[in-house]
N, C-alpha and C positions, 0 to 999 in steps of 0.2 A: 442189631446194633452194628455199627461199622467198625473197622479196625482202629480208627483214631479215637473213638468213644470207649472202646474196651481199654486202650492205654491209659485213659484218664480215670479209670474206676480205681478208687483207694480201697486198699484191703484193711480189714479191722486189725487193731493191735492184739498181740497175744499176751495174755495175763501171765506174769511171772510171780510167784509168792516171793516175799522177802526172807532174809535169813537173819536170825538173832547172832549174837556173838559166839554162840555154841555150834552154829552151823545148822541149827534147826530151821526148817522152812515154817514160815507163819504167813497167815493171810493177811491182807491189808486191803483197804478200800482205796483204789486209785482215784487221783484227782478228776474232777468233771471233764477236764479237757481231754483226758484218755479215751472218752467215749464219743468223741467227735465223728470217728468213722466206725464206732463200735468196738466192742471188746469180746475176744473169743477166750474161752477157758479151755485148757488142754486136758481138763479132769476126765472128759468123756461121758459126763452125767447128761449133757445135752449136746450131743455130737452136732458140729456144724452150726450150733445156736450163736447168734451174735447178739450181746447184751448192748442195748441202746442207752440205759440209764443206769446210774449209779445205784439207785434204789433197787432196781431188779437184780443187779449183780450183788449187792449186799444180801439179798434174800438167797441167792444162789450159793454163795460162799458158806452159808450156814446149813446147807442141805447135807444130809447123810452121805450121799454120793461123793460130793466134793470133799468133805471132812475125811472120808475114807481114802481118797486119792491123795490128800495132803499127808495122811498118816503113812501110806505107803511109800510115799517119796521120801519121808524121813526114815523109814525103816530100810530102804533099799538104795541109799545114797551111793554106795560104792559101785553097784551094779549100773546105776544110771550113769555114773561118771565114766565107767568102763565103756558102756554103750555109746556115750557121746564121743569119746575119743576114737572109737571104732568108725563111727559115722563121719567123723572128721577126716579120717584117712580115706574112706571111701569117696567122700566128696572130692578131696584133692586128687585121687587117681582118676575120677571121672572127668575133673577139669583137664587133665592131661590128655585123656582120650578125645574129649571134644576138640580141644586145640588141635591134635593130630589129624582128626577127621576134617575140621575146617580147612587146615593146610591142603590136605589131599583134594577137597571139594574145590577150593580155589584154583588149584593146578588143573583139574579136569575141566572147569569153566573156561579157563585160559586156553587149553587145548581145544576145546570145542569151538570157541570164538575164533582161534586160528584156522581151523579146518573149514569153518563156515565162510571166512573171508576167502580162502583159497577157492572153494567152490563158486563163490561169487565172482571172483576175478577170472576164473576158467570159463564160466558161463559167459561173462561179459566179452572175454576175448573171442569166444566162438561166435558170439552175436555180431562182432565187429569184423569177422573174416569175410573177405569179398571172393566170390567164386565166379570165374570166367565161365560162363555157360557155354561159349563156343568151343571150349576145350573138351567139353563132355562129349563121349561117344554114345551115340544112341542106336 
C-alpha cells in the first residue's frame, strides 16, 4: 500500500459506554451508522477486534468479559479519572517536546541547506577559474 492509500484508511470508532444520572457507566447499542468503519471495544475481551455489525456488538456487550470490564469501570472511577488527568499532562508535555524538536530540526535543515549552497557556489567558482598554463613552471 502506498503512502497516499495509507492516509485514506479510516480508523474504527472506539466504543464509550454512556453514563446515567448517578454517574454509573451503562452499555448501550450504538446506532447503525457507528459501524460504518467498524467499532472497537476497549474492554480487552477481544483485543484489536473490530465489530462490523450492530448484531455482533450486541452479543459482545452481553459477554462476561465485557460485563466485568464495565463493572470494574464503575468500581474504579476515581483511579480512571486520575489516570486520565495524568495522561493529559503527559500528552501536553510531549507536545511541547515535539514542538521544540521540530524547531531544532528546522534550524538544522536550514543550516544544511545553507552549507550545501556554499559548497555548490565554491565548486562553481573553482570550475570557472581560468589558469594561464604559460605561467606554470615545469
